[in-house]
C-alpha positions, 0 to 999 in steps of 0.5 A, spaced: 279 430 325 274 433 320 275 436 313 275 443 312 269 446 309 269 451 304 264 456 308 269 456 313 275 458 308 270 463 305 268 466 311 276 467 313 278 470 307 272 475 307 273 477 314 281 478 313 279 482 306 275 487 310 279 488 316 285 488 312 282 493 307 280 497 313 287 497 316 291 498 310 287 504 309 288 507 316 296 506 315 295 509 308 292 515 311 298 516 316 303 515 310 305 508 310 304 504 304 305 497 303 310 494 297 307 491 291 306 483 292 313 480 290 313 474 284 317 470 289 310 470 294 306 467 288 312 462 286 312 460 294 305 459 294 304 454 288 310 450 290 307 449 297 301 447 293 305 442 289 308 439 295 302 438 299 299 435 292 305 430 292 304 428 299 297 427 298 298 423 292 301 418 296 295 417 301 291 417 295 295 411 292 294 407 298 287 408 299 286 405 292 291 399 294 296 402 289 301 403 295 301 398 300 306 400 305 304 407 307 305 409 314 299 411 318 302 417 321 304 420 314 297 419 312 295 423 318 301 428 317 299 429 310 291 431 312 294 436 317 298 439 312 293 439 307 288 443 312 294 448 314 294 449 307 287 450 306 287 455 311 293 459 309 290 459 302 284 462 305 288 467 310 292 469 304 287 470 299 284 475 304 290 479 305 291 480 297 284 481 296 284 487 302 290 490 297 286 490 291 280 493 295 284 499 297 287 500 291 281 499 287 279 507 286 286 509 284 287 504 278 288 510 273 295 511 277 300 506 274 303 504 280 297 502 284 294 499 278 300 494 278 299 493 285 292 491 284 294 486 278 300 483 283 295 482 289 290 479 284 295 474 281 297 473 289 290 472 291 289 467 285 295 463 287 292 463 294 286 460 292 290 455 288 293 453 295 286 453 299 283 448 293 289 443 293 288 443 301 281 441 300 283 436 295 288 433 299 284 433 305 279 429 301 284 424 299 286 423 306 278 421 308 277 414 310 273 410 306 266 408 309 266 402 313 262 395 312 259 396 319 254 401 318 250 400 324 256 400 329 253 394 333 257 389 331 263 386 334 270 387 330 272 380 328 280 379 329 283 374 324 287 368 328 294 368 328 297 363 323 299 357 326 
């Protein structure tokens, strides 16, 4: 599996922000308004980021030789979790930025200003989630092998007698 690129995450966030802003404006023309971002969403994103980082730290310790007993399946699952966290962070960043874009022209109204601030804080928390995902993906990266050209045969240690 490949690591997620920052460009891909930026593209996802940008597309979701633009499409989301169009959909939100369309909904508002029909009298449907989304509620403000709840603080519990921010806490959940930060808790998820902390959990991903904690799982990645164990893989990092294994890579450095500080933890010799890490299950390879756990390392693979941590990588997948980090990738999912990075993509989720990008999606949520776009979602919150869409809200900011919709209310940007109405900041003189107190409720819209509060909604913009809450969505902005949500976007920052989502970016944190995406960045933690990228960092943990880096933690899970295998070190380069000693066999650079790949033509040599692998040596197998004989069984102890």
